C-alpha positions as MATLAB code, in Angstrom:
seq = 'MMIQTETYRIASDTYHEYSYPVALDRTGKVAGTIEIFAREIVRDGHEKDPRIVFFQGGPGSPAPRPAPVGGWVDWLLGHYRVVLFDQRGTGASSPLEASAVTAQGDAEAQADYLACFRADAIIDDAEDLRHHLQDDEPWHVLGQSFGGFINTAYLSRAPHGLASVMITAGLPSVTEHATRTYELTWASTDRRNSEMFEQFDGLEERVWDVAVHLENSDERLVTGERLTPARLRMLGLVLGYSYGPQTLRFLFEQPFVTINGGKRLNARFLHDVTDRLSFATNPIYGVLHEAIYSGTTPEPTAWAAHRVRDSFPDFALPGTGQSPYATESEARQAGAPFRFSGEHVFPWQMREDPALAPMADAADLIAERKFGKLYDLEVLASNTVPASGWVFWDDMFVPASLSLDTAERIRGFQPILTNDYHHDGLRADGPKLLERMHEQNQKAINALK';
ca = [
    -100.669  -23.656   26.034;
     -98.641  -23.140   22.482;
     -97.246  -25.942   21.070;
     -95.422  -25.953   17.878;
     -95.546  -29.592   16.013;
     -93.612  -30.593   12.986;
     -94.293  -34.004   11.376;
     -92.226  -36.041    8.766;
     -92.118  -39.669    7.913;
     -89.224  -42.381    8.309;
     -89.503  -45.570    6.662;
     -93.232  -46.787    8.364;
     -92.605  -44.365   11.420;
     -94.610  -41.550   11.312;
     -92.897  -38.956   13.590;
     -94.278  -35.988   15.478;
     -92.050  -33.416   17.100;
     -93.080  -31.065   19.445;
     -92.126  -27.862   21.189;
     -93.686  -25.682   23.657;
     -92.557  -22.832   26.496;
     -92.875  -23.414   30.208;
     -92.016  -21.302   33.165;
     -88.743  -21.891   34.495;
     -89.281  -21.925   38.147;
     -93.079  -22.445   38.401;
     -92.818  -21.056   42.144;
     -91.937  -17.651   40.567;
     -88.632  -17.379   42.439;
     -86.792  -17.360   39.250;
     -87.862  -15.264   36.296;
     -87.915  -16.694   32.575;
     -89.219  -19.678   30.345;
     -87.523  -22.287   29.095;
     -88.505  -24.698   25.854;
     -89.397  -28.363   26.169;
     -88.899  -30.697   23.155;
     -90.393  -34.490   22.591;
     -90.538  -36.498   20.068;
     -93.143  -38.866   19.142;
     -92.746  -41.963   16.976;
     -95.868  -43.821   15.577;
     -95.715  -46.960   13.987;
     -97.917  -47.545   11.456;
    -100.916  -49.366   12.083;
    -100.510  -48.422   15.615;
    -101.842  -45.012   15.350;
    -104.606  -45.869   18.015;
    -102.677  -47.697   20.390;
    -101.813  -45.775   24.085;
     -98.985  -43.398   24.347;
     -95.828  -44.179   26.612;
     -93.149  -41.692   27.652;
     -89.793  -42.618   27.758;
     -87.833  -40.792   30.748;
     -83.787  -41.267   29.926;
     -81.532  -42.137   32.425;
     -78.927  -39.211   33.909;
     -79.718  -36.288   35.054;
     -78.895  -34.658   32.084;
     -79.041  -37.128   29.600;
     -81.750  -36.241   26.578;
     -84.443  -38.949   24.844;
     -82.440  -41.084   22.687;
     -82.295  -40.581   18.927;
     -82.532  -43.547   17.564;
     -81.144  -44.227   14.283;
     -81.930  -46.766   13.082;
     -84.929  -47.843   15.423;
     -84.014  -50.771   16.540;
     -83.754  -52.805   20.198;
     -86.458  -51.631   22.894;
     -87.169  -48.803   21.690;
     -88.910  -51.237   18.430;
     -90.414  -53.340   20.841;
     -92.022  -50.506   22.368;
     -93.547  -49.051   19.132;
     -95.916  -52.270   18.393;
     -97.352  -52.069   21.734;
     -97.638  -48.505   22.018;
     -97.342  -44.424   20.315;
     -93.591  -43.390   22.065;
     -92.306  -40.117   23.216;
     -89.171  -39.365   23.558;
     -89.141  -36.545   26.089;
     -86.406  -33.987   26.629;
     -85.838  -33.627   30.124;
     -85.406  -29.928   30.827;
     -81.619  -28.773   30.247;
     -81.212  -31.434   27.660;
     -81.073  -32.680   24.215;
     -83.557  -29.788   22.693;
     -85.251  -28.791   25.650;
     -83.190  -25.413   26.269;
     -79.758  -27.584   27.009;
     -78.471  -26.144   29.931;
     -74.375  -24.921   30.063;
     -72.019  -23.236   32.137;
     -72.938  -20.133   29.868;
     -76.598  -20.387   30.671;
     -75.696  -20.761   34.446;
     -72.876  -17.991   34.575;
     -74.991  -15.719   33.113;
     -77.863  -15.811   36.376;
     -75.249  -13.810   38.594;
     -73.539  -14.579   41.598;
     -73.111  -18.195   42.955;
     -76.355  -17.650   44.950;
     -78.257  -16.940   41.875;
     -76.437  -19.667   39.704;
     -77.736  -22.507   42.482;
     -81.188  -20.733   42.250;
     -81.639  -21.691   38.262;
     -79.964  -24.873   38.885;
     -82.381  -25.818   40.852;
     -85.104  -25.457   38.633;
     -83.963  -28.748   36.546;
     -84.913  -31.365   39.307;
     -87.586  -34.487   38.634;
     -90.170  -32.164   40.104;
     -90.028  -29.613   37.476;
     -89.351  -32.603   34.912;
     -92.663  -33.852   36.138;
     -94.934  -30.885   35.618;
     -93.493  -30.133   31.893;
     -94.581  -33.523   30.997;
     -97.911  -32.840   32.481;
     -98.202  -30.020   30.495;
     -97.393  -31.978   27.331;
     -99.815  -34.457   28.465;
    -102.808  -31.883   28.598;
    -102.411  -30.929   25.326;
    -101.871  -34.763   23.883;
    -104.240  -36.869   26.286;
    -107.035  -34.585   26.549;
    -106.359  -35.461   30.553;
    -106.937  -39.334   30.067;
    -103.401  -41.055   31.825;
    -100.600  -41.906   29.418;
     -97.851  -44.756   30.287;
     -94.275  -44.301   31.699;
     -90.975  -46.317   31.195;
     -87.905  -44.842   32.904;
     -84.725  -45.938   33.046;
     -82.467  -45.322   35.540;
     -82.960  -41.618   37.113;
     -85.956  -41.900   34.867;
     -87.381  -44.235   37.178;
     -86.726  -41.964   39.937;
     -88.730  -39.346   37.756;
     -91.393  -42.047   37.881;
     -91.181  -43.120   41.135;
     -91.848  -39.154   41.927;
     -94.984  -39.071   39.556;
     -96.529  -41.700   40.849;
     -96.262  -39.494   44.255;
     -97.182  -36.214   42.550;
     -99.607  -36.863   39.691;
    -100.733  -40.267   39.720;
    -103.405  -38.951   38.632;
    -101.450  -38.581   34.835;
    -100.750  -42.156   34.652;
    -101.996  -45.577   33.427;
     -98.720  -47.127   34.230;
     -95.820  -47.227   34.919;
     -92.465  -49.455   34.333;
     -89.263  -48.990   35.850;
     -85.675  -50.465   34.697;
     -82.974  -49.964   37.335;
     -84.368  -47.065   38.710;
     -86.523  -47.277   41.568;
     -84.433  -45.317   44.349;
     -84.877  -45.053   47.943;
     -87.819  -42.931   49.211;
     -86.902  -42.546   52.707;
     -82.723  -42.864   53.112;
     -80.213  -39.939   52.806;
     -77.870  -39.826   49.800;
     -75.234  -41.075   52.226;
     -77.159  -44.706   52.319;
     -76.804  -44.864   48.792;
     -73.621  -44.183   48.697;
     -72.061  -46.513   51.336;
     -73.311  -49.351   49.222;
     -72.386  -48.280   45.679;
     -68.738  -47.868   47.283;
     -68.667  -51.459   48.264;
     -70.269  -52.461   44.694;
     -68.016  -50.871   43.464;
     -64.959  -52.522   44.927;
     -66.335  -55.677   44.180;
     -66.203  -54.782   40.543;
     -63.150  -53.413   40.548;
     -61.715  -56.950   41.987;
     -63.926  -58.780   39.838;
     -62.342  -57.137   36.539;
     -58.017  -57.307   38.057;
     -59.073  -60.663   38.595;
     -60.458  -61.315   35.173;
     -57.896  -59.586   33.015;
     -54.535  -60.457   34.467;
     -51.886  -57.588   34.264;
     -54.594  -55.085   33.764;
     -54.060  -53.598   37.795;
     -50.167  -52.843   36.591;
     -50.798  -51.298   33.605;
     -53.176  -48.762   35.711;
     -50.516  -48.495   37.940;
     -48.067  -47.740   35.445;
     -50.247  -44.836   34.180;
     -51.277  -43.334   37.556;
     -47.453  -43.079   38.609;
     -46.507  -41.653   35.595;
     -49.594  -39.088   35.547;
     -48.057  -37.874   39.382;
     -44.998  -37.116   37.586;
     -45.913  -35.685   33.977;
     -48.016  -33.069   33.222;
     -50.109  -34.703   30.850;
     -52.871  -32.710   29.114;
     -56.482  -34.107   27.872;
     -58.279  -32.653   24.760;
     -60.061  -30.015   26.963;
     -56.945  -28.525   28.055;
     -56.593  -29.512   31.663;
     -53.696  -32.238   33.401;
     -55.371  -35.650   33.736;
     -54.624  -36.308   37.622;
     -54.409  -39.513   39.135;
     -58.010  -38.317   40.786;
     -59.371  -37.926   37.715;
     -57.813  -41.203   36.196;
     -60.103  -43.102   38.818;
     -62.936  -41.863   37.737;
     -62.556  -44.092   34.833;
     -64.494  -46.543   36.890;
     -67.978  -45.016   35.785;
     -68.119  -47.493   32.892;
     -67.966  -50.418   35.376;
     -71.422  -50.209   36.417;
     -72.137  -51.963   32.253;
     -72.026  -55.455   31.385;
     -69.394  -53.994   28.737;
     -67.427  -52.117   31.616;
     -64.378  -54.165   32.434;
     -63.203  -55.300   28.881;
     -63.980  -51.541   28.193;
     -60.895  -50.443   30.700;
     -59.252  -53.495   29.314;
     -59.030  -52.401   25.823;
     -58.694  -48.395   26.903;
     -55.506  -49.802   28.639;
     -53.836  -52.095   26.607;
     -51.415  -49.500   25.044;
     -51.297  -45.886   26.781;
     -48.152  -44.885   26.383;
     -45.422  -43.862   23.493;
     -41.693  -43.545   22.990;
     -40.190  -40.298   21.772;
     -36.721  -39.482   21.976;
     -36.403  -42.068   25.069;
     -39.506  -40.442   27.180;
     -42.513  -42.162   27.950;
     -45.938  -40.037   27.391;
     -49.703  -40.987   27.109;
     -50.197  -41.371   23.415;
     -52.897  -39.811   21.373;
     -55.534  -42.309   21.479;
     -55.571  -42.884   25.061;
     -55.844  -38.885   26.096;
     -58.907  -38.851   23.114;
     -60.316  -41.556   24.782;
     -60.074  -40.698   28.231;
     -61.133  -37.003   27.582;
     -64.356  -38.570   26.329;
     -65.561  -40.440   29.569;
     -64.335  -37.773   31.957;
     -65.511  -34.386   30.611;
     -68.815  -33.366   31.560;
     -69.121  -30.777   28.123;
     -71.613  -32.877   26.682;
     -73.569  -33.403   29.919;
     -72.588  -30.463   32.792;
     -76.067  -31.046   34.871;
     -75.032  -34.838   35.466;
     -71.959  -33.030   37.399;
     -73.769  -30.497   39.485;
     -77.313  -32.011   40.051;
     -76.017  -35.313   40.404;
     -76.618  -35.861   44.457;
     -79.434  -33.211   44.315;
     -81.035  -36.626   43.046;
     -80.743  -37.982   46.327;
     -82.317  -35.001   47.871;
     -86.054  -34.743   48.792;
     -86.102  -37.652   50.808;
     -85.041  -36.040   54.129;
     -84.472  -32.300   55.344;
     -80.667  -33.078   55.439;
     -78.807  -31.746   52.899;
     -76.668  -34.071   50.896;
     -73.271  -32.119   51.227;
     -71.025  -34.014   48.678;
     -71.833  -37.617   50.107;
     -70.246  -39.323   47.936;
     -66.704  -37.310   48.810;
     -67.137  -38.219   52.633;
     -68.199  -41.731   52.367;
     -65.201  -42.434   50.523;
     -62.927  -41.644   53.728;
     -64.931  -45.022   55.032;
     -63.148  -46.876   52.264;
     -59.752  -47.340   52.523;
     -58.698  -48.608   49.268;
     -60.130  -45.888   47.147;
     -58.576  -43.121   49.688;
     -56.299  -40.672   47.042;
     -52.425  -40.832   47.700;
     -51.122  -37.645   49.254;
     -54.872  -36.560   51.232;
     -55.422  -36.778   54.724;
     -57.756  -39.659   53.878;
     -54.855  -42.296   52.572;
     -51.958  -43.327   54.515;
     -49.540  -42.619   51.601;
     -48.014  -39.827   49.733;
     -47.856  -40.690   46.720;
     -49.136  -42.921   44.275;
     -45.645  -45.202   43.816;
     -45.622  -45.206   47.588;
     -49.352  -46.883   47.490;
     -47.939  -49.106   44.933;
     -45.221  -49.952   46.345;
     -46.995  -50.854   49.542;
     -49.090  -53.361   47.444;
     -52.031  -51.332   47.450;
     -54.719  -52.069   45.447;
     -55.814  -49.482   42.489;
     -59.418  -48.616   42.972;
     -61.573  -47.071   40.091;
     -64.453  -45.002   41.677;
     -68.061  -44.956   39.982;
     -71.073  -42.919   40.033;
     -69.553  -40.704   42.261;
     -69.102  -36.696   41.721;
     -66.687  -34.394   44.420;
     -66.302  -31.367   44.624;
     -62.387  -30.678   43.462;
     -63.772  -32.143   39.708;
     -65.938  -29.049   39.962;
     -62.721  -27.327   39.438;
     -60.895  -29.725   37.862;
     -63.124  -30.095   34.721;
     -63.226  -26.737   32.692;
     -66.801  -27.355   31.433;
     -67.956  -27.407   35.442;
     -65.414  -25.023   36.565;
     -67.303  -21.787   35.692;
     -70.584  -23.666   37.999;
     -68.172  -24.853   40.777;
     -69.427  -22.558   43.573;
     -72.752  -22.899   42.496;
     -72.528  -26.808   43.011;
     -71.433  -26.220   46.651;
     -74.082  -24.257   47.363;
     -76.671  -26.841   46.034;
     -75.034  -29.602   47.950;
     -76.090  -27.304   50.637;
     -79.161  -26.995   50.003;
     -82.462  -28.172   51.300;
     -84.411  -29.288   49.243;
     -88.309  -30.269   49.820;
     -89.425  -33.523   49.643;
     -90.037  -35.739   46.347;
     -91.787  -38.311   47.911;
     -95.187  -38.658   49.845;
     -95.092  -41.833   51.477;
     -98.486  -41.801   52.058;
     -99.574  -41.268   48.623;
     -97.537  -44.227   47.635;
     -98.487  -46.446   50.290;
    -102.606  -45.859   48.807;
    -101.201  -46.335   45.011;
    -103.519  -47.640   41.995;
    -101.644  -47.071   39.397;
    -100.030  -50.484   38.060;
     -96.433  -50.510   38.561;
     -93.673  -52.921   38.160;
     -89.916  -52.658   37.732;
     -86.997  -54.603   37.284;
     -84.053  -54.402   39.947;
     -80.945  -55.530   39.099;
     -79.333  -57.241   42.195;
     -75.950  -56.740   40.726;
     -76.494  -53.084   39.907;
     -73.633  -50.863   41.002;
     -75.270  -47.869   40.489;
     -78.942  -48.166   42.357;
     -78.486  -50.197   45.402;
     -80.935  -53.464   45.438;
     -81.480  -53.493   48.591;
     -82.976  -49.614   48.401;
     -84.747  -50.466   45.658;
     -86.863  -53.220   47.240;
     -87.953  -51.495   50.452;
     -88.978  -48.627   48.206;
     -90.996  -51.498   46.427;
     -92.462  -52.842   49.183;
     -93.609  -48.924   50.150;
     -95.550  -48.243   46.646;
     -99.052  -50.583   47.330;
     -99.161  -52.622   44.071;
     -95.678  -52.692   42.725;
     -94.475  -55.633   41.465;
     -90.496  -55.944   41.467;
     -89.028  -58.088   39.302;
     -85.468  -59.180   41.080;
     -82.284  -60.662   38.903;
     -78.996  -61.275   38.568;
     -78.490  -61.802   35.056;
     -77.886  -57.865   34.401;
     -75.722  -54.583   35.441;
     -77.757  -51.420   35.235;
     -77.706  -51.663   31.080;
     -79.989  -54.479   31.270;
     -82.786  -52.298   28.983;
     -79.771  -51.977   26.412;
     -78.801  -55.600   26.472;
     -82.272  -57.044   26.696;
     -85.024  -54.487   26.586;
     -87.500  -56.475   24.761;
     -87.544  -59.299   27.283;
     -87.835  -56.731   30.293;
     -90.358  -54.878   28.700;
     -92.566  -57.874   27.749;
     -92.456  -58.998   31.127;
     -93.407  -55.605   32.814;
     -96.324  -54.920   30.112;
     -97.398  -58.307   30.780;
     -97.721  -57.960   34.539;
     -99.086  -54.555   34.372;
    -101.534  -55.362   31.915;
    -102.878  -58.023   33.881;
    -103.652  -55.145   37.231;
    -104.975  -53.118   34.775;
    -107.490  -55.500   33.413;
    -108.296  -56.117   36.996;
    -109.087  -52.135   37.681;
    -111.950  -52.716   34.405;
];
């Protein structure tokens, strides 16, 4: 494998940047190659420390570019050489965007292309780099959220490449269909909404003001499309984080401006909402998010979040067959609660967001595709790789009950359960979380010697 390396210094750290080509599709069905990028940071005095690879959450998010270095990355640099890995289609690893997808041809060809950006391919890409850097010696891995999904599949598909595994907020179900995940996440999203509106008196009325206004007014996002009440509800993604409720409180504190006696949404509000709703910088998340839950059962995901939403009447969109209310105004007057959605994507969203619309038909095909299994339960049951992970009881995105079930299926996996954090625990208190997992894994490593 031809690999290009660039090295430079920042403060007391040496940076090595690696770029190398890999097959787009290792089965050969889809031709072509893409470029993979990873950045290694080595702190002075730690040149002989073991390597740890960080897999970011998402899907579709690049590895962090820490400037300045701090928090959990700084802690890692005191114990490891840190490899920040851009998963294929993200960051500097041939970033995926609509133009690259539509260039493949019709919707079927586009879906075939998108199917090349799942966890199994990411693991193969990482293994190529490991062989080059480690001379086939195993390395340590850390995964946050979707990065934890990758690490769980890594344990199943290539355990020989792993010295230890650490996971935060990312231990997926290895047996359940996506519908079970969404049954649990819709319920937790409902609770999080209730907690927020109880905490901030008057916020729900302010949000309803905006929703009713959008039903009757043509307000445009910075990306050009009309802001609909349905898209407005998707601002609840931030509720999965510790700072989510106050973020929405501040966002809705003064959304309107009066011009010539008429009420309009102000430019600041529309700009901030666009930043939170548009998938222009992360289209993979939109078109492949549900695909991260495939590979556990033979059935396709079939827009599971959209289907399961119908089981939760408070989340039903006025004006649809699932809601008893014809309009936003009618729902408000009837005393219906306003409910933001969470980490959920929808088929209609693919067509409302200009960044996703060119791939909407391909996304529909992905939702109906039967993917091969990502997890080998027998391999996990006989695991010998030291592994541990934090499970957050109040995690709105990754249900704790499913994570704990998976932990029991992985031999030797040590779960750490807490209700002290939301999904962003690594960001909020990374050094503490890493120290605990590092200590547990080191005890297991020493026991194997």
